[in-house]
BADRENGU-132965 format. One record per residue: residue number from 1; x, y, z of N, C-alpha, C, CB in turn. Coordinates in steps of 0.05 Angstrom, whole numbers, plus 5000, padded with zeros to 4 digits. Glycine has a CB too. Example, Ala and Ser with C-alpha at 12.3 -4.5 7.8 and 13.67 -1.06 7.14 Angstrom:
<tortor->1; neast->5264; nnorth->4886; nup->5156; caeast->5246; canorth->4910; caup->5156; ceast->5264; cnorth->4934; cup->5156; cbeast->5226; cbnorth->4911; cbup->5181> $
<tortor->2; neast->5257; nnorth->4955; nup->5142; caeast->5273; canorth->4979; caup->5143; ceast->5258; cnorth->5001; cup->5157; cbeast->5282; cbnorth->4988; cbup->5114> $
END
This chain:
<tortor->1; neast->9226; nnorth->2576; nup->0399; caeast->9240; canorth->2594; caup->0417; ceast->9235; cnorth->2598; cup->0446; cbeast->9238; cbnorth->2616; cbup->0406> $
<tortor->2; neast->9249; nnorth->2595; nup->0461; caeast->9254; canorth->2598; caup->0492; ceast->9232; cnorth->2638; cup->0490; cbeast->9303; cbnorth->2597; cbup->0504> $
<tortor->3; neast->9222; nnorth->2645; nup->0506; caeast->9214; canorth->2670; caup->0511; ceast->9243; cnorth->2683; cup->0524; cbeast->9186; cbnorth->2670; cbup->0531> $
<tortor->4; neast->9232; nnorth->2706; nup->0527; caeast->9241; canorth->2725; caup->0529; ceast->9247; cnorth->2740; cup->0559; cbeast->9225; cbnorth->2736; cbup->0513> $
<tortor->5; neast->9226; nnorth->2730; nup->0583; caeast->9223; canorth->2732; caup->0594; ceast->9244; cnorth->2740; cup->0621; cbeast->9211; cbnorth->2720; cbup->0588> $
<tortor->6; neast->9256; nnorth->2728; nup->0622; caeast->9277; canorth->2730; caup->0642; ceast->9298; cnorth->2743; cup->0627; cbeast->9286; cbnorth->2704; cbup->0655> $
<tortor->7; neast->9303; nnorth->2747; nup->0612; caeast->9329; canorth->2767; caup->0599; ceast->9307; cnorth->2791; cup->0605; cbeast->9344; cbnorth->2762; cbup->0558> $
<tortor->8; neast->9292; nnorth->2799; nup->0610; caeast->9269; canorth->2835; caup->0603; ceast->9272; cnorth->2830; cup->0632; cbeast->9225; cbnorth->2841; cbup->0583> $
<tortor->9; neast->9267; nnorth->2814; nup->0656; caeast->9261; canorth->2800; caup->0685; ceast->9290; cnorth->2825; cup->0697; cbeast->9267; cbnorth->2752; cbup->0688> $
<tortor->10; neast->9329; nnorth->2803; nup->0681; caeast->9333; canorth->2807; caup->0688; ceast->9343; cnorth->2845; cup->0688; cbeast->9337; cbnorth->2785; cbup->0690> $
<tortor->11; neast->9335; nnorth->2847; nup->0663; caeast->9336; canorth->2879; caup->0655; ceast->9332; cnorth->2892; cup->0668; cbeast->9323; cbnorth->2888; cbup->0639> $
<tortor->12; neast->9299; nnorth->2889; nup->0673; caeast->9294; canorth->2906; caup->0694; ceast->9296; cnorth->2900; cup->0714; cbeast->9277; cbnorth->2914; cbup->0694> $
<tortor->13; neast->9317; nnorth->2893; nup->0727; caeast->9322; canorth->2891; caup->0762; ceast->9356; cnorth->2902; cup->0763; cbeast->9318; cbnorth->2849; cbup->0778> $
<tortor->14; neast->9365; nnorth->2902; nup->0741; caeast->9396; canorth->2920; caup->0734; ceast->9390; cnorth->2954; cup->0737; cbeast->9408; cbnorth->2913; cbup->0694> $
<tortor->15; neast->9371; nnorth->2955; nup->0716; caeast->9354; canorth->2978; caup->0719; ceast->9352; cnorth->2989; cup->0749; cbeast->9325; cbnorth->2971; cbup->0707> $
<tortor->16; neast->9336; nnorth->2979; nup->0760; caeast->9325; canorth->2984; caup->0786; ceast->9352; cnorth->2989; cup->0802; cbeast->9306; cbnorth->2959; cbup->0799> $
<tortor->17; neast->9365; nnorth->2961; nup->0808; caeast->9387; canorth->2971; caup->0819; ceast->9410; cnorth->2990; cup->0808; cbeast->9396; cbnorth->2951; cbup->0824> $
<tortor->18; neast->9410; nnorth->2998; nup->0790; caeast->9432; canorth->3017; caup->0793; ceast->9422; cnorth->3045; cup->0792; cbeast->9453; cbnorth->3012; cbup->0773> $
<tortor->19; neast->9397; nnorth->3056; nup->0787; caeast->9386; canorth->3071; caup->0800; ceast->9376; cnorth->3083; cup->0821; cbeast->9381; cbnorth->3071; cbup->0794> $
<tortor->20; neast->9383; nnorth->3066; nup->0850; caeast->9371; canorth->3059; caup->0880; ceast->9355; cnorth->3073; cup->0887; cbeast->9386; cbnorth->3059; cbup->0902> $
<tortor->21; neast->9354; nnorth->3109; nup->0880; caeast->9346; canorth->3129; caup->0886; ceast->9318; cnorth->3145; cup->0864; cbeast->9373; cbnorth->3142; cbup->0887> $
<tortor->22; neast->9323; nnorth->3132; nup->0845; caeast->9303; canorth->3143; caup->0828; ceast->9281; cnorth->3123; cup->0826; cbeast->9315; cbnorth->3149; cbup->0801> $
<tortor->23; neast->9263; nnorth->3134; nup->0815; caeast->9227; canorth->3121; caup->0818; ceast->9226; cnorth->3123; cup->0790; cbeast->9197; cbnorth->3143; cbup->0837> $
<tortor->24; neast->9230; nnorth->3097; nup->0775; caeast->9229; canorth->3093; caup->0748; ceast->9210; cnorth->3086; cup->0737; cbeast->9243; cbnorth->3080; cbup->0740> $
<tortor->25; neast->9195; nnorth->3091; nup->0719; caeast->9160; canorth->3078; caup->0712; ceast->9173; cnorth->3065; cup->0714; cbeast->9135; cbnorth->3078; cbup->0689> $
<tortor->26; neast->9137; nnorth->3049; nup->0694; caeast->9142; canorth->3028; caup->0671; ceast->9153; cnorth->3030; cup->0647; cbeast->9124; cbnorth->3020; cbup->0664> $
<tortor->27; neast->9144; nnorth->3067; nup->0634; caeast->9141; canorth->3067; caup->0614; ceast->9174; cnorth->3073; cup->0606; cbeast->9117; cbnorth->3084; cbup->0607> $
<tortor->28; neast->9185; nnorth->3094; nup->0629; caeast->9215; canorth->3090; caup->0625; ceast->9232; cnorth->3068; cup->0628; cbeast->9226; cbnorth->3102; cbup->0639> $
<tortor->29; neast->9231; nnorth->3043; nup->0643; caeast->9237; canorth->3020; caup->0634; ceast->9225; cnorth->3006; cup->0608; cbeast->9233; cbnorth->3007; cbup->0654> $
<tortor->30; neast->9205; nnorth->3005; nup->0593; caeast->9205; canorth->2999; caup->0573; ceast->9215; cnorth->3013; cup->0554; cbeast->9188; cbnorth->2995; cbup->0571> $
<tortor->31; neast->9213; nnorth->3036; nup->0555; caeast->9240; canorth->3048; caup->0534; ceast->9262; cnorth->3030; cup->0540; cbeast->9252; cbnorth->3083; cbup->0541> $
<tortor->32; neast->9289; nnorth->3035; nup->0559; caeast->9304; canorth->3020; caup->0550; ceast->9302; cnorth->2984; cup->0544; cbeast->9319; cbnorth->3028; cbup->0566> $
<tortor->33; neast->9282; nnorth->2977; nup->0563; caeast->9273; canorth->2938; caup->0542; ceast->9270; cnorth->2943; cup->0505; cbeast->9223; cbnorth->2919; cbup->0555> $
<tortor->34; neast->9259; nnorth->2960; nup->0499; caeast->9244; canorth->2973; caup->0486; ceast->9219; cnorth->2955; cup->0476; cbeast->9260; cbnorth->2984; cbup->0468> $
<tortor->35; neast->9196; nnorth->2949; nup->0497; caeast->9176; canorth->2940; caup->0488; ceast->9153; cnorth->2956; cup->0499; cbeast->9175; cbnorth->2914; cbup->0492> $
<tortor->36; neast->9124; nnorth->2931; nup->0509; caeast->9109; canorth->2954; caup->0514; ceast->9110; cnorth->2966; cup->0555; cbeast->9075; cbnorth->2942; cbup->0501> $
<tortor->37; neast->9096; nnorth->2984; nup->0564; caeast->9108; canorth->2993; caup->0591; ceast->9086; cnorth->2958; cup->0608; cbeast->9095; cbnorth->3039; cbup->0604> $
<tortor->38; neast->9059; nnorth->2960; nup->0597; caeast->9033; canorth->2933; caup->0598; ceast->9059; cnorth->2911; cup->0599; cbeast->9003; cbnorth->2927; cbup->0559> $
<tortor->39; neast->9086; nnorth->2901; nup->0588; caeast->9102; canorth->2870; caup->0586; ceast->9118; cnorth->2882; cup->0606; cbeast->9120; cbnorth->2855; cbup->0554> $
<tortor->40; neast->9121; nnorth->2906; nup->0620; caeast->9145; canorth->2907; caup->0647; ceast->9132; cnorth->2906; cup->0670; cbeast->9164; cbnorth->2934; cbup->0651> $
<tortor->41; neast->9100; nnorth->2922; nup->0663; caeast->9084; canorth->2913; caup->0698; ceast->9080; cnorth->2892; cup->0697; cbeast->9055; cbnorth->2922; cbup->0708> $
<tortor->42; neast->9071; nnorth->2874; nup->0671; caeast->9067; canorth->2839; caup->0681; ceast->9092; cnorth->2827; cup->0683; cbeast->9050; cbnorth->2819; cbup->0658> $
<tortor->43; neast->9121; nnorth->2831; nup->0689; caeast->9138; canorth->2830; caup->0703; ceast->9148; cnorth->2839; cup->0725; cbeast->9147; cbnorth->2831; cbup->0695> $
<tortor->44; neast->9145; nnorth->2857; nup->0723; caeast->9143; canorth->2868; caup->0749; ceast->9133; cnorth->2855; cup->0772; cbeast->9131; cbnorth->2888; cbup->0747> $
<tortor->45; neast->9110; nnorth->2851; nup->0765; caeast->9086; canorth->2839; caup->0782; ceast->9090; cnorth->2817; cup->0784; cbeast->9059; cbnorth->2841; cbup->0772> $
<tortor->46; neast->9107; nnorth->2806; nup->0768; caeast->9109; canorth->2781; caup->0770; ceast->9140; cnorth->2773; cup->0808; cbeast->9119; cbnorth->2771; cbup->0728> $
<tortor->47; neast->9158; nnorth->2797; nup->0803; caeast->9182; canorth->2800; caup->0816; ceast->9173; cnorth->2805; cup->0836; cbeast->9201; cbnorth->2816; cbup->0807> $
<tortor->48; neast->9152; nnorth->2821; nup->0846; caeast->9131; canorth->2824; caup->0867; ceast->9133; cnorth->2798; cup->0878; cbeast->9101; cbnorth->2831; cbup->0856> $
<tortor->49; neast->9112; nnorth->2799; nup->0867; caeast->9091; canorth->2771; caup->0870; ceast->9127; cnorth->2746; cup->0891; cbeast->9075; cbnorth->2753; cbup->0817> $
<tortor->50; neast->9147; nnorth->2743; nup->0875; caeast->9166; canorth->2718; caup->0886; ceast->9187; cnorth->2740; cup->0907; cbeast->9188; cbnorth->2696; cbup->0854> $
<tortor->51; neast->9173; nnorth->2765; nup->0920; caeast->9179; canorth->2785; caup->0938; ceast->9210; cnorth->2794; cup->0925; cbeast->9178; cbnorth->2774; cbup->0971> $
<tortor->52; neast->9219; nnorth->2798; nup->0892; caeast->9246; canorth->2813; caup->0890; ceast->9244; cnorth->2838; cup->0890; cbeast->9260; cbnorth->2809; cbup->0869> $
<tortor->53; neast->9214; nnorth->2843; nup->0886; caeast->9219; canorth->2876; caup->0883; ceast->9188; cnorth->2887; cup->0907; cbeast->9214; cbnorth->2891; cbup->0835> $
<tortor->54; neast->9191; nnorth->2916; nup->0912; caeast->9173; canorth->2914; caup->0931; ceast->9162; cnorth->2939; cup->0915; cbeast->9182; cbnorth->2914; cbup->0964> $
<tortor->55; neast->9145; nnorth->2957; nup->0917; caeast->9134; canorth->2982; caup->0910; ceast->9109; cnorth->2989; cup->0935; cbeast->9121; cbnorth->2980; cbup->0875> $
<tortor->56; neast->9104; nnorth->3014; nup->0938; caeast->9084; canorth->3031; caup->0945; ceast->9068; cnorth->3048; cup->0934; cbeast->9092; cbnorth->3041; cbup->0957> $
<tortor->57; neast->9034; nnorth->3044; nup->0953; caeast->9016; canorth->3049; caup->0936; ceast->9015; cnorth->3086; cup->0932; cbeast->8989; cbnorth->3035; cbup->0949> $
<tortor->58; neast->9007; nnorth->3093; nup->0903; caeast->9015; canorth->3127; caup->0908; ceast->9042; cnorth->3125; cup->0894; cbeast->9017; cbnorth->3141; cbup->0946> $
<tortor->59; neast->9058; nnorth->3113; nup->0898; caeast->9087; canorth->3128; caup->0882; ceast->9102; cnorth->3101; cup->0872; cbeast->9112; cbnorth->3150; cbup->0907> $
<tortor->60; neast->9101; nnorth->3112; nup->0849; caeast->9115; canorth->3106; caup->0817; ceast->9145; cnorth->3090; cup->0819; cbeast->9123; cbnorth->3139; cbup->0800> $
<tortor->61; neast->9147; nnorth->3067; nup->0808; caeast->9172; canorth->3060; caup->0827; ceast->9176; cnorth->3027; cup->0838; cbeast->9170; cbnorth->3079; cbup->0855> $
<tortor->62; neast->9203; nnorth->3023; nup->0828; caeast->9199; canorth->2991; caup->0854; ceast->9233; cnorth->2995; cup->0866; cbeast->9191; cbnorth->2944; cbup->0832> $
<tortor->63; neast->9238; nnorth->2983; nup->0882; caeast->9265; canorth->2975; caup->0899; ceast->9261; cnorth->2943; cup->0900; cbeast->9267; cbnorth->2990; cbup->0934> $
<tortor->64; neast->9282; nnorth->2937; nup->0899; caeast->9299; canorth->2916; caup->0905; ceast->9298; cnorth->2901; cup->0931; cbeast->9323; cbnorth->2925; cbup->0903> $
<tortor->65; neast->9289; nnorth->2887; nup->0937; caeast->9279; canorth->2876; caup->0968; ceast->9306; cnorth->2868; cup->0984; cbeast->9256; cbnorth->2846; cbup->0965> $
<tortor->66; neast->9329; nnorth->2863; nup->0964; caeast->9362; canorth->2842; caup->0967; ceast->9369; cnorth->2867; cup->0952; cbeast->9371; cbnorth->2801; cbup->0949> $
<tortor->67; neast->9396; nnorth->2863; nup->0971; caeast->9419; canorth->2867; caup->0957; ceast->9421; cnorth->2856; cup->0930; cbeast->9438; cbnorth->2857; cbup->0971> $
<tortor->68; neast->9436; nnorth->2864; nup->0897; caeast->9441; canorth->2851; caup->0883; ceast->9454; cnorth->2825; cup->0885; cbeast->9447; cbnorth->2863; cbup->0873> $
<tortor->69; neast->9476; nnorth->2829; nup->0896; caeast->9496; canorth->2804; caup->0901; ceast->9474; cnorth->2774; cup->0918; cbeast->9527; cbnorth->2819; cbup->0929> $
<tortor->70; neast->9449; nnorth->2787; nup->0931; caeast->9434; canorth->2764; caup->0949; ceast->9416; cnorth->2758; cup->0922; cbeast->9415; cbnorth->2776; cbup->0984> $
<tortor->71; neast->9412; nnorth->2769; nup->0908; caeast->9389; canorth->2756; caup->0877; ceast->9403; cnorth->2739; cup->0860; cbeast->9378; cbnorth->2782; cbup->0851> $
<tortor->72; neast->9400; nnorth->2712; nup->0857; caeast->9418; canorth->2690; caup->0837; ceast->9401; cnorth->2702; cup->0814; cbeast->9415; cbnorth->2649; cbup->0844> $
<tortor->73; neast->9399; nnorth->2698; nup->0800; caeast->9390; canorth->2688; caup->0760; ceast->9368; cnorth->2670; cup->0762; cbeast->9418; cbnorth->2666; cbup->0737> $
<tortor->74; neast->9370; nnorth->2655; nup->0788; caeast->9355; canorth->2625; caup->0792; ceast->9322; cnorth->2632; cup->0796; cbeast->9368; cbnorth->2606; cbup->0824> $
<tortor->75; neast->9342; nnorth->2659; nup->0827; caeast->9309; canorth->2672; caup->0845; ceast->9298; cnorth->2689; cup->0814; cbeast->9315; cbnorth->2705; cbup->0885> $
<tortor->76; neast->9314; nnorth->2699; nup->0803; caeast->9296; canorth->2711; caup->0782; ceast->9288; cnorth->2701; cup->0757; cbeast->9304; cbnorth->2732; cbup->0776> $
<tortor->77; neast->9299; nnorth->2675; nup->0755; caeast->9291; canorth->2668; caup->0736; ceast->9253; cnorth->2643; cup->0754; cbeast->9324; cbnorth->2653; cbup->0717> $
<tortor->78; neast->9263; nnorth->2633; nup->0768; caeast->9236; canorth->2628; caup->0785; ceast->9210; cnorth->2647; cup->0779; cbeast->9242; cbnorth->2632; cbup->0817> $
<tortor->79; neast->9214; nnorth->2666; nup->0791; caeast->9199; canorth->2687; caup->0796; ceast->9185; cnorth->2683; cup->0763; cbeast->9218; cbnorth->2717; cbup->0807> $
<tortor->80; neast->9194; nnorth->2684; nup->0744; caeast->9190; canorth->2699; caup->0708; ceast->9179; cnorth->2666; cup->0708; cbeast->9229; cbnorth->2715; cbup->0679> $
<tortor->81; neast->9184; nnorth->2640; nup->0705; caeast->9180; canorth->2616; caup->0697; ceast->9172; cnorth->2610; cup->0718; cbeast->9197; cbnorth->2601; cbup->0687> $
<tortor->82; neast->9141; nnorth->2607; nup->0723; caeast->9127; canorth->2586; caup->0749; ceast->9120; cnorth->2563; cup->0737; cbeast->9099; cbnorth->2596; cbup->0764> $
<tortor->83; neast->9144; nnorth->2547; nup->0717; caeast->9133; canorth->2530; caup->0707; ceast->9146; cnorth->2506; cup->0725; cbeast->9136; cbnorth->2532; cbup->0676> $
<tortor->84; neast->9158; nnorth->2496; nup->0737; caeast->9170; canorth->2467; caup->0750; ceast->9191; cnorth->2461; cup->0727; cbeast->9142; cbnorth->2437; cbup->0752> $
<tortor->85; neast->9170; nnorth->2444; nup->0707; caeast->9189; canorth->2431; caup->0686; ceast->9198; cnorth->2449; cup->0658; cbeast->9174; cbnorth->2404; cbup->0676> $
<tortor->86; neast->9228; nnorth->2458; nup->0656; caeast->9232; canorth->2481; caup->0625; ceast->9223; cnorth->2456; cup->0600; cbeast->9278; cbnorth->2497; cbup->0617> $
<tortor->87; neast->9229; nnorth->2434; nup->0606; caeast->9218; canorth->2420; caup->0572; ceast->9191; cnorth->2400; cup->0575; cbeast->9248; cbnorth->2396; cbup->0555> $
<tortor->88; neast->9177; nnorth->2408; nup->0561; caeast->9153; canorth->2386; caup->0564; ceast->9158; cnorth->2371; cup->0546; cbeast->9125; cbnorth->2394; cbup->0562> $
<tortor->89; neast->9153; nnorth->2337; nup->0552; caeast->9139; canorth->2328; caup->0533; ceast->9121; cnorth->2318; cup->0523; cbeast->9143; cbnorth->2322; cbup->0527> $
<tortor->90; neast->9120; nnorth->2318; nup->0494; caeast->9086; canorth->2319; caup->0487; ceast->9073; cnorth->2283; cup->0505; cbeast->9081; cbnorth->2319; cbup->0437> $
<tortor->91; neast->9039; nnorth->2294; nup->0500; caeast->9034; canorth->2275; caup->0528; ceast->9022; cnorth->2240; cup->0521; cbeast->9006; cbnorth->2295; cbup->0548> $
<tortor->92; neast->9007; nnorth->2238; nup->0492; caeast->8997; canorth->2225; caup->0484; ceast->9006; cnorth->2207; cup->0457; cbeast->8980; cbnorth->2237; cbup->0485> $
<tortor->93; neast->9032; nnorth->2199; nup->0458; caeast->9054; canorth->2190; caup->0441; ceast->9025; cnorth->2153; cup->0424; cbeast->9096; cbnorth->2180; cbup->0473> $
<tortor->94; neast->9050; nnorth->2151; nup->0402; caeast->9017; canorth->2125; caup->0395; ceast->9044; cnorth->2103; cup->0416; cbeast->9004; cbnorth->2107; cbup->0338> $
<tortor->95; neast->9025; nnorth->2089; nup->0431; caeast->9039; canorth->2065; caup->0437; ceast->9042; cnorth->2041; cup->0429; cbeast->9035; cbnorth->2060; cbup->0454> $
<tortor->96; neast->9041; nnorth->2038; nup->0396; caeast->9045; canorth->2011; caup->0387; ceast->9068; cnorth->2020; cup->0372; cbeast->9020; cbnorth->1994; cbup->0370> $
<tortor->97; neast->9080; nnorth->2049; nup->0370; caeast->9103; canorth->2052; caup->0345; ceast->9117; cnorth->2051; cup->0373; cbeast->9107; cbnorth->2082; cbup->0319> $
<tortor->98; neast->9158; nnorth->2044; nup->0353; caeast->9176; canorth->2031; caup->0381; ceast->9184; cnorth->2068; cup->0390; cbeast->9215; cbnorth->2002; cbup->0370> $
<tortor->99; neast->9179; nnorth->2074; nup->0378; caeast->9191; canorth->2099; caup->0392; ceast->9165; cnorth->2109; cup->0409; cbeast->9203; cbnorth->2123; cbup->0369> $
<tortor->100; neast->9154; nnorth->2115; nup->0396; caeast->9129; canorth->2130; caup->0416; ceast->9117; cnorth->2116; cup->0436; cbeast->9105; cbnorth->2139; cbup->0400> $
<tortor->101; neast->9125; nnorth->2094; nup->0446; caeast->9113; canorth->2080; caup->0467; ceast->9137; cnorth->2071; cup->0487; cbeast->9096; cbnorth->2055; cbup->0456> $
<tortor->102; neast->9164; nnorth->2086; nup->0477; caeast->9192; canorth->2091; caup->0500; ceast->9201; cnorth->2124; cup->0495; cbeast->9225; cbnorth->2066; cbup->0492> $
<tortor->103; neast->9196; nnorth->2143; nup->0483; caeast->9206; canorth->2166; caup->0474; ceast->9197; cnorth->2182; cup->0500; cbeast->9195; cbnorth->2175; cbup->0442> $
<tortor->104; neast->9179; nnorth->2184; nup->0522; caeast->9167; canorth->2194; caup->0546; ceast->9202; cnorth->2187; cup->0561; cbeast->9132; cbnorth->2173; cbup->0558> $
<tortor->105; neast->9200; nnorth->2167; nup->0566; caeast->9222; canorth->2151; caup->0590; ceast->9253; cnorth->2150; cup->0580; cbeast->9213; cbnorth->2115; cbup->0596> $
<tortor->106; neast->9257; nnorth->2155; nup->0558; caeast->9281; canorth->2155; caup->0550; ceast->9284; cnorth->2196; cup->0557; cbeast->9284; cbnorth->2138; cbup->0514> $
<tortor->107; neast->9262; nnorth->2205; nup->0553; caeast->9270; canorth->2225; caup->0543; ceast->9268; cnorth->2242; cup->0574; cbeast->9252; cbnorth->2233; cbup->0516> $
<tortor->108; neast->9254; nnorth->2232; nup->0602; caeast->9256; canorth->2248; caup->0627; ceast->9276; cnorth->2249; cup->0629; cbeast->9247; cbnorth->2243; cbup->0650> $
<tortor->109; neast->9307; nnorth->2228; nup->0636; caeast->9326; canorth->2231; caup->0655; ceast->9361; cnorth->2253; cup->0638; cbeast->9332; cbnorth->2192; cbup->0667> $
<tortor->110; neast->9347; nnorth->2254; nup->0599; caeast->9360; canorth->2270; caup->0597; ceast->9345; cnorth->2297; cup->0601; cbeast->9371; cbnorth->2265; cbup->0576> $
<tortor->111; neast->9325; nnorth->2309; nup->0600; caeast->9311; canorth->2337; caup->0601; ceast->9313; cnorth->2342; cup->0635; cbeast->9274; cbnorth->2337; cbup->0587> $
<tortor->112; neast->9309; nnorth->2320; nup->0657; caeast->9313; canorth->2330; caup->0675; ceast->9348; cnorth->2332; cup->0691; cbeast->9291; cbnorth->2319; cbup->0687> $
<tortor->113; neast->9371; nnorth->2323; nup->0678; caeast->9395; canorth->2333; caup->0676; ceast->9403; cnorth->2355; cup->0668; cbeast->9406; cbnorth->2322; cbup->0666> $
<tortor->114; neast->9387; nnorth->2365; nup->0644; caeast->9391; canorth->2393; caup->0631; ceast->9379; cnorth->2413; cup->0646; cbeast->9380; cbnorth->2395; cbup->0604> $
<tortor->115; neast->9355; nnorth->2412; nup->0658; caeast->9341; canorth->2423; caup->0680; ceast->9356; cnorth->2438; cup->0693; cbeast->9330; cbnorth->2407; cbup->0697> $
<tortor->116; neast->9376; nnorth->2415; nup->0719; caeast->9392; canorth->2417; caup->0730; ceast->9417; cnorth->2424; cup->0724; cbeast->9390; cbnorth->2403; cbup->0737> $
<tortor->117; neast->9435; nnorth->2429; nup->0719; caeast->9452; canorth->2443; caup->0693; ceast->9445; cnorth->2473; cup->0703; cbeast->9439; cbnorth->2434; cbup->0656> $
<tortor->118; neast->9420; nnorth->2477; nup->0681; caeast->9417; canorth->2517; caup->0672; ceast->9408; cnorth->2523; cup->0710; cbeast->9376; cbnorth->2532; cbup->0638> $
<tortor->119; neast->9403; nnorth->2501; nup->0720; caeast->9390; canorth->2517; caup->0745; ceast->9409; cnorth->2519; cup->0763; cbeast->9365; cbnorth->2505; cbup->0760> $
<tortor->120; neast->9430; nnorth->2497; nup->0762; caeast->9465; canorth->2497; caup->0782; ceast->9474; cnorth->2526; cup->0778; cbeast->9497; cbnorth->2471; cbup->0765> $
<tortor->121; neast->9474; nnorth->2534; nup->0746; caeast->9491; canorth->2559; caup->0727; ceast->9483; cnorth->2581; cup->0728; cbeast->9492; cbnorth->2558; cbup->0699> $
<tortor->122; neast->9455; nnorth->2586; nup->0736; caeast->9435; canorth->2602; caup->0738; ceast->9432; cnorth->2618; cup->0778; cbeast->9407; cbnorth->2580; cbup->0725> $
<tortor->123; neast->9440; nnorth->2597; nup->0789; caeast->9443; canorth->2597; caup->0817; ceast->9473; cnorth->2604; cup->0827; cbeast->9435; cbnorth->2570; cbup->0828> $
<tortor->124; neast->9494; nnorth->2605; nup->0806; caeast->9516; canorth->2605; caup->0812; ceast->9519; cnorth->2635; cup->0807; cbeast->9532; cbnorth->2585; cbup->0799> $
<tortor->125; neast->9500; nnorth->2644; nup->0788; caeast->9502; canorth->2669; caup->0782; ceast->9489; cnorth->2697; cup->0807; cbeast->9488; cbnorth->2666; cbup->0754> $
<tortor->126; neast->9494; nnorth->2723; nup->0809; caeast->9481; canorth->2735; caup->0823; ceast->9480; cnorth->2758; cup->0810; cbeast->9487; cbnorth->2735; cbup->0847> $
<tortor->127; neast->9458; nnorth->2769; nup->0810; caeast->9450; canorth->2797; caup->0792; ceast->9466; cnorth->2820; cup->0785; cbeast->9430; cbnorth->2811; cbup->0803> $
<tortor->128; neast->9488; nnorth->2817; nup->0819; caeast->9513; canorth->2836; caup->0816; ceast->9536; cnorth->2826; cup->0802; cbeast->9524; cbnorth->2844; cbup->0843> $
<tortor->129; neast->9534; nnorth->2794; nup->0801; caeast->9554; canorth->2790; caup->0772; ceast->9549; cnorth->2802; cup->0743; cbeast->9555; cbnorth->2761; cbup->0765> $
<tortor->130; neast->9520; nnorth->2799; nup->0741; caeast->9506; canorth->2808; caup->0715; ceast->9524; cnorth->2842; cup->0714; cbeast->9462; cbnorth->2811; cbup->0721> $
<tortor->131; neast->9511; nnorth->2861; nup->0737; caeast->9520; canorth->2881; caup->0738; ceast->9550; cnorth->2888; cup->0731; cbeast->9513; cbnorth->2886; cbup->0758> $
<tortor->132; neast->9557; nnorth->2870; nup->0738; caeast->9594; canorth->2884; caup->0738; ceast->9597; cnorth->2877; cup->0706; cbeast->9626; cbnorth->2860; cbup->0764> $
<tortor->133; neast->9587; nnorth->2866; nup->0681; caeast->9584; canorth->2877; caup->0649; ceast->9587; cnorth->2909; cup->0656; cbeast->9549; cbnorth->2867; cbup->0631> $
<tortor->134; neast->9576; nnorth->2918; nup->0658; caeast->9558; canorth->2946; caup->0657; ceast->9583; cnorth->2966; cup->0676; cbeast->9517; cbnorth->2942; cbup->0677> $
<tortor->135; neast->9600; nnorth->2960; nup->0694; caeast->9618; canorth->2971; caup->0708; ceast->9642; cnorth->2971; cup->0701; cbeast->9618; cbnorth->2965; cbup->0727> $
<tortor->136; neast->9655; nnorth->2959; nup->0676; caeast->9682; canorth->2963; caup->0668; ceast->9696; cnorth->2977; cup->0662; cbeast->9687; cbnorth->2956; cbup->0657> $
END
């Protein structure tokens, strides 16, 4: 199963963007996400490291560093999914097996195309686009 970090990160970003004057704690955000505040702090830290959020010492909460229309879902994805490759190919298939000796080369181009398609779609959607679903 693919993890839910991206969905949680988008949830965090929308909460912060929707309430720019509020200083939301990780506990408050965790209640909305229905998870542990530690998970929120970990993902928020990743978003800060990627330059999407900022915070100030001694103050609760975080702020977006850009307007929601200037943050793509790909930006958020790259912040919380630091691996370069979406799909991993098992490393040591049996070279004496006709499938084993060819599986890696057979899958590389397919996995590369799938990842590019996903990244293209994520880059075409902004945080504001997703927020639009809540404003209707």
